N, C-alpha and C positions, 0 to 999 in steps of 0.2 A: 813414580818410577816402578817398573816391574821388578819382581824378586824371583828367587828360585822356588817359592811357594806357589805351586800350580793352582791350588784351590783359591788362594787369595787373588791371584791374577785373574782367574776366571770370574769370580764374583765382582771384582772391580770393573771389568769390562762389561759384564752384564748390566751393571748399574749405570755406567757412563753412557753406554749405547741405548739404554732403556729398552732392552730386549723384553718383549712381552707387552710393552706399552705401545710401541710402533709396530704395526703388523708387517711392515716390509723389512724391518731389521731382524735378521735371523741368526741363529746360532745352532751349531750341530756338534754333539758330543761323539767322540770316536775312541774306540779302544783297539790297539794294535799290538802285535807280538814283537818284543825286542829280545835280544840275547839274554838280558837279565830278568826277563819276565814280561808280564803285560804292562803296557803303558797307556796313558790317557792323553787325548788331545782335544782341542776345542777350536772349531772354525767359526769365524764371524764374517758376515757379508750382508749386502743389501740386495734384496730381490729386485730383479729388473735391471741391475747395473753390472751384473757379472755374467760372463759367457757360460751358458748351461753346459756346453761340452767340456769346457775347461774345469768347471766345478765338479762335474762327474768324473773327470780324469783324476783330480786330486783325491776324491773319496775312494775311487777304485784303487789308487796307489796305496793309500794308507791301510785299506782293508786287506790288501793282498801282500803285505810286506813279509809276513811269516818269519819273524826273528831276523830280519835283514838289518836291524839297527844294532851295531855293536856298542859295547859300553865305552869304546874309545872316543865316541862322538860326545865330547864334553860340552859343546855349546851349540847354539841354534845355527850359527854360520856353517859349521861342519855338516849339520843335518841337512840344511838347504842345499849345500853343494853336492852331497852324496845321494840325496833322496828325491828332492823336488825337481822334476824335469821340465821346468819352465824358464824361459829366457830372462825374464825380469824379476829378480827376487832381491830382497834386502832383509836386514834384521834391525830391530830397535828395542830399547828398554824404556822408551818414553811413551807412557800410555796416552798422552795428549796427541802425539803424532800418530800413534796407532789408530786412535778414534777417528781423526781426520782422514786418514788413509782409507779406512773402511767406509766412511760416509761418502767418500769421493769415488767409490766403486771398486776398491781393491778387496782382497781377501786377507784377513788376519788369522794366523795359525799359532795357537799356543800349544806347546808340547811339554809334557810333564818332565821336570828335571832341568829345564832351561830357564834362565833368568831373562831371556829375550824372546820376543815374538818374531815370527817369520812373516814378511810382507810379500804377497804374491800378486803381481799385477796382471790380472786377467779381465780387465774392464771391457765391457761391451755396452756402450751407451746407445739409447735410442737416438737416431739421427736421420735427418732427411737426406735426399740424394744430393750429390755435388753437381749442381746445375747452375746455369748462367744466372747471375743476380738480376732482378727486375730493374734496378736503378743504375746499373753500370754495364750497359750493353756495348758491344762492338760490332762493326760491320763484318770484320774478319777476325779470326783468332779463336782460341779455345773457348768452349762453352762451359766453363767451370767457375765456381764461386766458393768462397769460404762458407763453412757451416758452423753449427754451434759446438762442435767437438774440437777441443784444442789439439788433440793428437792428430786428427784428420788434417787440420790446418797446417800443422808443422810438417806433416808428410807431403802436403801439396807444395810447400816451399822446397823441401829436400828434393822432390822429384824434378824441380826446375834448376836448382843450384846444387850440383853434385860436387861440391867443393868442401874439403875438410876444414877450410877456414870459416865456413858458416857455423857460427856459434849460437846456441839457443840456451839462454839462462832462464831458470824458472824461479819466480817469486810467488809468495802466498800472502794475500792481503785480505783483511776483514776478519774480525773476531768471530762473527757468526757465519758469514758466507764462505770464508777460507777460499777465496777466488784465486785460481791459478793464473798468473800473468807471465808471459814469455817475452824476454828481451832478445831480439834476433838481430844479428849483424855479421858482417864479414870482418874478422879480427885484423886483417891486413889492410883494410880500406876505411873503416869507420873512424870517426873522430874520438880519440881516447877521452878528451875532456867531456864531450857530450855523454859518453857511456858512463863515466864516473858520476856525472850529475844525475843521470837517470837512475843509476843504481842507488844513489843516496836518497832520491825522492821515493823510490819504490820501497826501500827498507823503512823509510820514515812513516809510511802509512800502513805498516803491518798491523798496528793495534787499533785501526779505525773500526767502528761497529760493523759496517757492511759496505760492499760495493755492488749494490743491487741494480743500479742503472748503467752498468757497463762502463764504457770509456768516459761518459759524461761525469759519473761519480769520481773516476780517477782524476779527471781534469780539475774538478772542483776541490778535491782534497790536496792536489799537488801544485797546480798552477797558481800564480799570484791572483788574488781576488780582484776582478775587474767586472763587476756586475753591470756597469754602465756601458760596457764596450760590446757591441754585437758581433764584431768580426771574429771568425773562428780562430782558435789558437792551435788547432791541430787539423790534419787532413786525413781522410779515411778512404779506404778502398775495399771493395768486396771481391776483387779479382786477384787470384794468386799470381798471375803473370805480371800485373802491375807492381805488386809487393816485391816479387823477385827482381824485377828490373830496378826498383829503387835500392834494394840491397846491393845489387851489382854496382851501382853508382856510388856506394859508400854511405847511404843513408841507414837509418835505424828503424826497425819495424817492431811494434808492440802488438802482441796477440793476447786475447783474453778468453778464458773459458766461458762458454755459453754466449759468445758474441760473434756473429758471422761477419766480421770485418777486421781490418788491420789498421792501426794508427801509424802514419808515416811521419817521421821526424828527421831533421828539423823542417819546419813549415814556414814559408813566406807567402806574401800576398801574390807573388807571380806564379807560385807553384799551382795555384788553383786554375790558371789559364791553360794548363796542359791536360791532355786526356789520352787514354790508351789508344783511341782511334787514330791519333796523330802518328803513331808508330807502326800501325798496320797498313798504312798507305804510303805511297811514294813521298819523298821529302818535300817536293813542291806542293803536293796536295795537303800534306800535314801542316806545312807552313801557312797555307791558305786557310785551313780550318782554325788554326791558332789565332790568326789575325781576325777572323770573323768572331771568335770568342772574345777577344779583347774589345773589338768594336761594339759588340752586342752588350757587354757588361757596362761599358761607359755610357752607351745610349740608354740602358735601363735605369741608370742613375740620374742623368741630366735631361733627358728628352722632354718629359712632361713639364718640369719647371721652366725650361726655355720656351716651350710652346705657350705656356701660360703667360709669360711675360710679353711675348710677341702679340698675343691676342689682346692683352690688357693695354698695350701701348702700340696701336697699329701704325703710328707715325714712325716707329723705329724698325718696322718690318721692311726688309729689302724688297725691291720690286719683283725679284724672281720668286719670292715666297708669298706673294699676295694671294695665291690660291688657297693658302692655309686659313685665311680670314673668312669668316662667314658673316653674311649681312643679316640673316634672320635673328630675331631677338632670342636671347638665351633664357630658357625657362627657369633655370636654377643657377645661382652663382657658380661660376666655373670651378672655384676652389672646392665648394661642397660636392660638385660632381666628381672631381678627382678623388676626394677623400672617400666618398661613398663607394666608388668603383674599387678603391684599394681594399675597403672592408669586405666588399662582395667577393673580390678575387681571393682574399685570404680565407674567407669562409668556405669558398668552393674548394680550396686546397684541403682544408680540414675535412670537409664532407667527403672528398674523394678517397681519403684514407680509410673511411668507415663504410665505403660503398662496396658491396660484393662485386667481384670481377664480372659476374654474369650481367650485372646492371650498369657497368661502367659506361658502355656506349650510350645507353639511354640517358644516363646522368649527364654526359657531356652535351648531348643534344638539348636537354632541358636547360642546363646552366648557360650554355654559350648562345643558343639561338632564341629560346622562348623568353628568357629574362631580358636579354639585350634588346630584342625586337619590341617587347612590351614596353620597356622603359623609353624607347624612342617614340613609339606611337602615342603614348599618353603625354608626351612632351616633358618627361622628367629629365632626360639627358639628350645631348646632341650626339649624332653618329660619330663625329670626329673624335670626341673624347673617348668613346667606346673603342674605336679603331686604334687610337693611340695607346690606350691601356692594354689592349689585346697584344699589340706588338711588344710593349714593355714586358708583359707577362711571359711571352714566348722567349724574349731575350734573357730573362732570368734563368730559364732552363737550358741555355746554351752552354753553361758550365756545370760540372757535375756536383757541386757542393750546395746542399740545401741551406746550410748555415750562411754561406756567403750571399746566397740569393736573398735571404731575409735581411742581412746587413745592408745590401744595396737598396732594398725597399725602404728601410728606415732612413737611409741617407736621402733617398728621393723625396720622402715625405718632409724631411727636415728642410731641404732646399725649396720645396713647394710652399711650405708655410713661410719661409723667409722671403720668397718672392711675393707672396700675398701681402705681407706687412711692411717689408722694407725695400721692395723692388729689386733692382739689380744687385744692390749691396747685400740683400738677404740671400740671393743665390750664391754670391761670392762667400759670404759668411758661412753658409751651410757647407759649401765645398771645402773651406778651410777647416771646419770642424771635422768633416769626414777624413781629410788628410791627417789631422792631428790624432784622430781615433786609430787610424792605421799605424801611424808612427809610434804611438804609445801602447800598442798591443804587445803584451808580454806573454810569450809562449811557454809551454812546458819545457822546451829545450833551452830557453834563455837566449836564443839567437835573435838578431835584428829582423823585424818583420818585412823590411824593405829589401833584404838581400835578394839578389846580388847587386842592387842599385846602391844601397848603403849597408855596409861598406862596398865600394865599387869593385866588381870583378868583371872586367869587360868580356872575357871569354865565356863565363857562365851566363852573363846577361844576354850575350848574343845567342846562346843556345836556348834561351827562354823564348826569344822572339822568332827564331828560325829553327825549324826541324832539320838538323844536319844529318847527312848520311851516317850510317852506323860505323863504317870504317874510319871516317874522320873523327867521329865522336870518341872512339875507343883509344885514340892516340893523344887525347888532350891531357892536360895536367890535372893534379888532384883537386884543384879549385873548382872543377866542374861538378864535384859530388854534391854540392848544395842545390844544383838545378834539377830537382827530382821530376819524374814524369808522373 
């Protein structure tokens, strides 16, 4: 705790902030005139995280006061209210909080004679432009996306929801990272039980070592441990308009400093079938796109196991599908071909993340044409298998969640292996295991993953499958709030 001893406070902060050891953590001594004589002050800040203009204004103010500080200012709060001309100021006598504030980009000011420090928020973080995210594009709509600055992200939400009921609570987690996490909701629409559950979880991880990997670290610390379950337990968006739309529907949004995305809660399996494009197009078109997304996700999961079984058992193939059968000898067992293509496709995804954008087109040509054509020419694979896996890969990208895409891939491989060893019963068993994995997915919010199917909410379920007009959707009951967009 700070005391009225200015020299002790100054030395304590110089030691805690390691001024002189870290070149970017700076301190500035100042002497100014007060009515009782000359006084001393000390500024603490991090170079590169403070607005230079604001810092210059603080220094100019202190140097030019000229006995403007009367002795009646007995505490730091009175000094800040009378002297510091900045909108966001506070005082504290907790040196730990002061150190965290300075390291997060604020300015700490110690004034001789006061037992509290003045906190001046003039942060100016390096940040990229607010531009449309690469992985969350829309045909129409704003070309804005979240950035790594938490203040910028909250401002993007406020710009879209000018409602005093929009509440943004701040939590700080991680003993070393001191990561700022914001819980955003509309207090007149959000579920109170869900909010209390999230507050309890966020307060419970205040003493964890670090949250260095963003929302994934948050999930691993707070959500029930289910390492065996690949289905995502939360949904993310990089678009402020999507986050604002979910808030308006009664959902809860989590924002994290240094993370250019928002976590949307509660999350169900059907929520992943909706996309921002559905709401920037007419209702009929949005419904059509949504059904395409449903169909593509199902086909991405079951198409290759079904085709494998039909090829392995040609007597069960209907006459209308005889064209799927090929009479030429198969150079490699079909199961190995599918597994090899799965590995190649996964490797290409990883390689594309590390490919410079200037080479991405060349990489696509090499990966999709050269490798595939070469594999067919040397007799390693059949063209039908390549064509089928290409369609399945495209189907995986029809919905915006990478996590769900990988979960569907794991389910597809499980059913494919079941079909190879147990036939039709293997496909059925793989499908049942997939449904059980979805059923037992335990999310951060604690809600059922099958909602609004289980528990059944007909109105919300209807809004999942059909994009309804805005006027009709706005007059529905509060049960709709789980059907996020």
